[in-house]
C-alpha positions as CSV (number, residue, x, y, z in Angstrom):
1,X,-41.7,-35.3,67.5
2,X,-40.9,-31.7,66.6
3,X,-40.9,-32.6,63.0
4,X,-44.6,-33.2,62.7
5,X,-45.2,-29.4,62.9
6,X,-48.2,-29.7,65.2
7,X,-49.9,-26.3,64.9
8,X,-49.8,-25.2,68.5
9,X,-52.2,-22.3,69.2
10,X,-49.3,-20.3,70.7
11,X,-47.5,-20.6,67.4
12,X,-44.3,-20.8,69.4
13,X,-41.5,-23.1,68.3
14,X,-39.9,-22.5,71.6
15,X,-43.0,-23.6,73.4
16,X,-43.2,-26.9,71.5
17,X,-39.5,-27.5,72.0
18,X,-40.0,-27.1,75.8
19,X,-42.9,-29.6,75.6
20,X,-40.6,-32.1,73.9
21,X,-37.8,-31.5,76.4
22,X,-40.2,-32.3,79.3
23,X,-41.6,-35.3,77.6
24,X,-38.1,-36.7,76.8
25,X,-36.9,-36.2,80.4
26,X,-40.0,-38.0,81.7
27,X,-39.7,-40.8,79.3
28,X,-36.1,-41.3,80.3
29,X,-36.7,-41.2,84.0
30,X,-39.9,-43.0,84.7
31,X,-40.1,-46.8,84.5
32,X,-42.0,-48.9,81.9
33,X,-42.0,-45.9,79.6
34,X,-44.8,-44.3,81.7
35,X,-43.2,-40.9,81.1
36,X,-44.4,-41.1,77.5
37,X,-47.8,-40.0,78.9
38,X,-46.3,-36.5,79.5
39,X,-46.7,-35.7,75.8
40,X,-50.5,-36.1,75.5
41,X,-50.9,-34.5,78.9
42,X,-49.0,-31.4,77.9
43,X,-50.9,-31.3,74.6
44,X,-54.1,-31.2,76.6
45,X,-52.8,-28.3,78.6
46,X,-52.5,-26.5,75.3
47,X,-56.1,-27.1,74.4
48,X,-55.8,-30.2,72.2
49,X,-57.7,-33.4,72.6
50,X,-55.9,-36.4,74.2
51,X,-56.4,-38.5,71.0
52,X,-54.4,-36.0,69.0
53,X,-51.5,-36.1,71.5
54,X,-51.5,-39.9,71.5
55,X,-51.6,-40.3,67.7
56,X,-48.7,-37.8,67.3
57,X,-46.8,-39.6,70.1
58,X,-47.2,-43.0,68.4
59,X,-46.3,-41.6,65.0
60,X,-43.2,-39.9,66.4
61,X,-42.0,-43.1,68.1
62,X,-42.8,-45.1,65.0
63,X,-40.6,-42.9,62.8
64,X,-37.9,-42.9,65.4
65,X,-37.8,-46.7,65.3
66,X,-37.9,-46.7,61.5
67,X,-35.0,-44.3,61.3
68,X,-32.9,-46.2,63.9
69,X,-33.5,-49.5,62.1
70,X,-32.5,-47.7,58.9
71,X,-29.2,-46.6,60.4
72,X,-28.6,-50.1,61.6
73,X,-29.1,-51.4,58.1
74,X,-26.7,-48.8,56.7
75,X,-24.0,-49.6,59.4
76,X,-24.3,-53.4,58.9
77,X,-25.6,-53.7,55.4
78,X,-23.6,-51.1,53.5
79,X,-24.9,-50.1,50.1
80,X,-27.3,-53.1,50.0
81,X,-28.8,-52.0,53.3
82,X,-29.2,-48.4,52.0
83,X,-31.1,-49.8,48.9
84,X,-33.3,-51.9,51.1
85,X,-34.1,-48.9,53.3
86,X,-35.2,-46.9,50.2
87,X,-37.4,-49.7,49.0
88,X,-39.0,-50.1,52.5
89,X,-39.7,-46.3,52.8
90,X,-41.2,-46.1,49.3
91,X,-43.5,-49.0,50.1
92,X,-44.4,-47.5,53.4
93,X,-45.4,-44.2,51.8
94,X,-47.4,-46.0,49.1
95,X,-49.3,-48.0,51.8
96,X,-50.3,-44.9,53.8
97,X,-53.8,-44.7,52.2
98,X,-54.6,-48.4,52.4
99,X,-53.5,-48.4,56.0
100,X,-55.8,-45.5,56.8
101,X,-58.8,-47.3,55.1
102,X,-58.1,-50.5,57.1
103,X,-57.7,-48.6,60.4
104,X,-60.9,-46.8,60.0
105,X,-62.7,-50.0,59.0
106,X,-61.4,-51.5,62.3
107,X,-62.6,-48.4,64.2
108,X,-66.2,-48.5,63.0
109,X,-67.5,-47.0,66.2
110,X,-68.4,-43.4,65.4
111,X,-67.2,-41.9,68.7
112,X,-63.7,-43.4,68.1
113,X,-63.6,-42.5,64.4
114,X,-64.6,-38.8,65.0
115,X,-61.8,-38.3,67.5
116,X,-59.0,-40.2,65.6
117,X,-59.8,-39.2,62.1
118,X,-58.4,-35.6,62.1
119,X,-54.8,-36.4,63.3
120,X,-54.6,-39.5,61.3
121,X,-55.7,-37.7,58.1
122,X,-53.1,-35.1,58.8
123,X,-50.3,-37.7,58.8
124,X,-51.6,-39.8,56.0
125,X,-52.2,-36.9,53.6
126,X,-48.8,-35.3,54.0
127,X,-47.2,-34.6,50.6
128,X,-44.6,-37.3,49.8
129,X,-41.9,-34.5,49.5
130,X,-42.6,-33.4,53.1
131,X,-42.6,-37.0,54.3
132,X,-39.1,-37.6,52.9
133,X,-37.8,-34.2,54.1
134,X,-39.0,-34.9,57.6
135,X,-37.5,-38.3,57.6
136,X,-34.3,-36.9,56.3
137,X,-34.1,-34.3,59.1
138,X,-34.9,-37.0,61.7
139,X,-32.2,-39.2,60.3
140,X,-29.7,-36.3,60.5
141,X,-30.7,-35.5,64.1
142,X,-30.2,-39.2,65.2
143,X,-26.9,-39.4,63.3
144,X,-25.6,-36.3,65.0
145,X,-26.7,-37.6,68.4
146,X,-25.0,-41.0,67.8
147,X,-21.8,-39.3,66.6
148,X,-21.8,-37.0,69.6
149,X,-22.0,-40.0,72.0
150,X,-19.3,-41.7,70.0
151,X,-17.1,-38.6,70.2
152,X,-17.8,-38.3,73.9
153,X,-16.7,-41.9,74.6
154,X,-13.7,-41.5,72.3
155,X,-12.6,-38.4,74.2
156,X,-13.1,-40.1,77.6
157,X,-11.5,-43.5,76.8
158,X,-9.6,-43.2,73.6
159,X,-11.7,-46.0,72.1
160,X,-12.4,-46.0,68.3
161,X,-15.0,-43.4,67.3
162,X,-16.8,-45.6,64.9
163,X,-16.9,-48.5,67.4
164,X,-18.4,-46.3,70.1
165,X,-21.0,-44.9,67.6
166,X,-22.1,-48.4,66.5
167,X,-22.5,-49.5,70.2
168,X,-24.5,-46.3,70.9
169,X,-26.8,-47.2,68.0
170,X,-27.5,-50.6,69.5
171,X,-28.1,-48.9,72.9
172,X,-30.6,-46.5,71.4
173,X,-32.4,-49.3,69.5
174,X,-32.8,-51.2,72.8
175,X,-34.0,-48.0,74.6
176,X,-36.9,-47.8,72.1
177,X,-38.4,-51.0,73.6
178,X,-41.6,-50.4,75.5
179,X,-40.3,-51.3,78.9
180,X,-37.5,-50.1,81.1
181,X,-36.5,-49.5,84.7
182,X,-36.1,-46.3,86.6
183,X,-33.9,-43.8,84.7
184,X,-34.0,-46.3,81.8
185,X,-31.3,-48.4,83.4
186,X,-31.0,-51.8,81.8
187,X,-32.2,-51.2,78.2
188,X,-29.5,-48.8,77.1
189,X,-26.7,-50.8,78.7
190,X,-28.0,-54.1,77.5
191,X,-28.2,-52.8,73.9
192,X,-24.7,-51.4,74.1
193,X,-23.2,-54.6,75.6
194,X,-25.1,-56.8,73.0
195,X,-23.5,-54.9,70.1
196,X,-20.1,-54.9,71.8
197,X,-20.3,-58.7,72.3
198,X,-21.6,-59.4,68.8
199,X,-19.0,-57.2,67.1
200,X,-16.1,-57.6,69.5
201,X,-15.9,-53.8,69.9
202,X,-14.8,-52.0,73.1
203,X,-13.8,-55.2,74.9
204,X,-14.0,-55.4,78.7
205,X,-14.6,-51.7,79.1
206,X,-17.9,-51.8,77.3
207,X,-20.1,-51.9,80.5
208,X,-18.4,-48.9,82.1
209,X,-18.5,-46.9,78.8
210,X,-22.2,-47.7,78.4
211,X,-23.0,-46.5,81.9
212,X,-20.9,-43.4,81.2
213,X,-22.7,-42.5,78.0
214,X,-26.1,-43.2,79.5
215,X,-25.3,-41.0,82.5
216,X,-24.3,-38.2,80.2
217,X,-27.5,-38.4,78.2
218,X,-29.7,-38.7,81.3
219,X,-28.0,-35.7,82.9
220,X,-28.5,-33.6,79.8
221,X,-32.1,-34.7,79.4
222,X,-32.9,-34.0,83.1
223,X,-31.2,-30.5,82.9
224,X,-33.1,-29.5,79.8
225,X,-36.4,-31.0,81.0
226,X,-36.0,-29.3,84.3
227,X,-35.5,-25.9,82.7
228,X,-38.5,-26.5,80.4
229,X,-40.6,-27.6,83.3
230,X,-39.8,-24.4,85.2
231,X,-41.0,-22.4,82.2
232,X,-44.1,-24.5,82.0
233,X,-44.9,-23.8,85.7
234,X,-44.4,-20.1,85.2
235,X,-46.5,-20.2,82.1
236,X,-49.4,-21.9,84.0
237,X,-49.0,-19.4,86.9
238,X,-49.2,-16.4,84.5
239,X,-52.3,-17.9,82.9
240,X,-54.0,-18.3,86.3
241,X,-53.3,-14.7,87.4
């Protein structure tokens, strides 16, 4: 989400990072992805319309899913998967303008169009160079996260680093699904176990390792989100006094 460079009125990168930390913690904790609502709510607190927050949230999650699927194709498809990814991304960039036209034709009601047009135009009219650079940075961030989880599991259990990373990728893909239980329990573990079962990686220890990795990610998210929420409360208190 940070990569869309939403121009917050505070012009503070730290402020927006805190917003994302709170949103991520809420999305990880609350069931049925209801925590996703934290992002537009926090955008409203910063003086932006709800529609802009929702559009950026959906766009961010869409690019997350695209990047994760791209990583899966690279892991399982090798060079052929990488070429296929490049073709898909080029086609997606080329279809931005037709997609915008079709979307606005579907939203012919003026009240909807007036609210949705500015954020959608911002995303659709991004220079191609910026689109690919943002995608590249997002890809790098996800890769680092997956390798970090793989390294964590390797250090804890001695299991192969690549095997652990591949299972973490399956877990993250499952976690993107628009439903989950409290603390996201179920999705992450199911994705990890599915990849482990399909590939024969990690064996009988897969369930315990999935829970261990998920617990670490949850704890980190809650810690960072809690600190960011504290700053958010202080920020609101200072504004009111």
